[in-house]
Residue, then its C-alpha position, 0 to 999 in steps of 0.5 A: x498442462x505446466x507441469x510437463x514443461x516444469x518437468x523440462x525444467x528438471x530434465x534440464x538440469x532446475x533445481x527449481x520451476x515455477x510459472x506463473x500465468x496472467x489474464x487481465x481486463x481493464x477499464x479506465x476513465x479520467x475526466x479534468x476539468x476540460x477533457x476525458x479519457x476512456x479506454x480498455x484494455x486486455x492483457x495475458x501472458x506467461x513468465x518463467x523462473x528456473x533455479x539452475x547451478x543456483x543462479x536465477x533465470x527468467x523468460x517472458x512470452x505469450x506463449x509457453x512451449x519447450x523452447x521458451x523453457x529451454x530460453x529461460x534456463x539459458x538465461x542462468x549465468x552467473x554466481x549468484x549463489x541464490x537459495x529459496x524457501x521450498x513449498x509442500x504441495x498444495x493445489x487451491x482454488x481461491x475467488x477475491x473480491x466481487x464483480x463490478x456489475x457495471x456498464x460502461x455507460x453506468x460507468x460513464x453517467x455516474x463518473x460525469x455526475x461526480x466530475x461536475x459536483x466536484x467542480x461545483x466544490x468550491x467557487x475557488x477550484x481552478x482544476x481537477x482529475x478524476x480518474x476510475x479504474x478497475x481490473x479483473x485478474x486471472x492468474x496460475x501459479x505452477x511449480x516443481x514442488x506440486x503447486x498449483x493456485x488458482x485465482x481469481x481476482x477483482x479490483x475497482x478504484x476511485x482517485x480525486x486530485x483538486x487545485x484550488x487558488x484564492x489570491x496567492x493561496x494556492x490549495x491541493x487535495x486529493x483522496x483515494x479509494x481502491x476496494x476489492x468489494x465491487x464497484x468502488x463508487x457503490x462501496x463508499x459514500x461519494x459525497x461523504x469523500x466530496x464533503x471531505x475535499x469542500x473542507x480541505x479546501x476550506x481550511x486550507x484557503x482560511x487556515x494559518x501556517x503554524x510556528x515550526x518547533x516541537x509539539x504533542x501532536x495527535x495523528x487521525x488514523x489515515x496519517x497513522x497508515x501514510x507513517x507507518x507505509x513510508x516509515x515501517x513498512x518499506x523498510x521492514x521489507x526483507x530486501x531494503x530492511x537488510x542494510x536498513x536501521x531495523x536490521x540489527x534491532x530485531x529482538x529488541x524494545x523500540x516502543x511500549x509494550x501496548x505497540x504492535x504494527x503488523x502486515x496481514x493479508x487481508x483484514x475485515x474492510x472494504x479497504x482492504x488489500x486481499x493477497x491469499x497468495x503472493x505470486x510466489x505460491x506462498x499463503x499468506x500469514x500475518x508478519x508481526x513486525x512490532x509485537x509489544x514493543x520489541x522489533x520481531x519480523x520482516x517481510x519475505x519473498x522466499x530468497x529472503x525468507x531463506x537468507x534470514x532463515x524464516x517462515x516465508x511471509x507471502x509478501x513476493x508481488x508482483x505488478x504483472x507476468x512480466x516482472x519479478x517477485x520482491x518483497x511488497x507490503x499487503x495491509x501493515x497496520x496498528x493495533x487500536x489501543x484502550x484508550x478513548x479518542x478524548x482521553x488522547x486530547x485532554x492532557x495538551x496544552x498546546x498541539x496539532x491534530x493532524x487528519x489528513x497526509x498528502x505526501x512524503x518521503x522517508x529515506x534508508x536511514x529512518x528521517x522522513x518528512x509529510x505534508x498534511x492536507x488537514x489538520x487543527x491547532x490543539x488548545x487545552x485539550x480541545x480541537x480549534x481552528x484549521x491550519x494550512x502549510x503544515x507538516x511534519x518530520x523526525x526520525x522513525x525509531x525516535x517517534x515511535x519510542x515517542x507515541x504513549x496513547x492509542x486510541x480504540x478506534x481503528x480506519x483503514x484507506x488504500x492505495x497503490x504503491x510503486x517499488x522498483x518499478x512495480x506498481x501493486x495495491x497496497x492498505x495501511x491504517x491503525x487507530x488515532x495515535x498520541x505521540x508526546x512531541x514531533x518536530x511540526x512546521x509550514x512544510x510546503x509539497 
């Protein structure tokens, strides 16, 4: 049926037409220390995108007929001189993830139980926010290249945020869980998550703020993931990369031979984001951002793939049918090394182990700063007492060049990332990483 509307666009002079249809159903529970909210939602609609005289036309509607195609064509004007990558014919049907087979009553019972456990984690807790969200998504993609991609997807997430206070000391800690593998409460060990939150609260209340300076550090996989996401991932999304610090460095050595950073459609981990096809009907592939220390590739949508003259990567993603596809991460990660975890600590006389991040930011010039919600002092190769109000800062390229050891282990984290008003599921991770020297100090969010 959709192809007749695509043909109509071509009859009106469009050189390219694609149509996206999306239907979603969602549930959301929010429980705080004094309130509870429960909402459900349904949404569906179409987006029509056309290339006419090398200008984009874009139309969003709750229906599709010849008039909406004509409106999309009429919206194309200006002097954009757009080129895109064209693809061969393909028809495919994909199912992603497992269904959340729980009633709202069962979910409510589970979440109320978790909320009570959170409230009793530590006597210093002053407030908390527990948010559960699940979504069932049906997507259809059609293009004038005779591409038809049908996709059904399930995702669920659980986010916990806690504020504790003891005297003048205020502590914040958070944990985010997201999965395609069914009901998030069943997929992950919630008791383990709560124990982690309790430990962080106690550590931050008892820990001392470190003396600012440059130290050797070991980053846990969660912190490695946040660093990669903010300081590497965003700078490697093609729309940012072409005007950023990395563009002129493609093909150049920026790290040791053991440094390999990629973005992939999926990874064998319950935290994995899964994007077999992006929202432009492009089949996903591995993007080797850094291979053997050499900066190689950027993440692209169709437009930036043509702009860079490179094969498409499958990173053109949207939050919903209302949005235009942007280059976005999927699963950005650092590949493990060959060292044991103990070897990373052995030669550190004085330094820090950074276990979990709670916030941070990166500028387009590669400077960054991150806040840590769980960290420890290292002395003579051993992990010592916890520290609080700790953060680290630096420059992306300098920091990459200072990585001197990677562990064999591996971990992933998942969540949502916002860019240009669009929020999508993204995952990140890697091994434990040792950095020879990094600026560490008391950083308060």
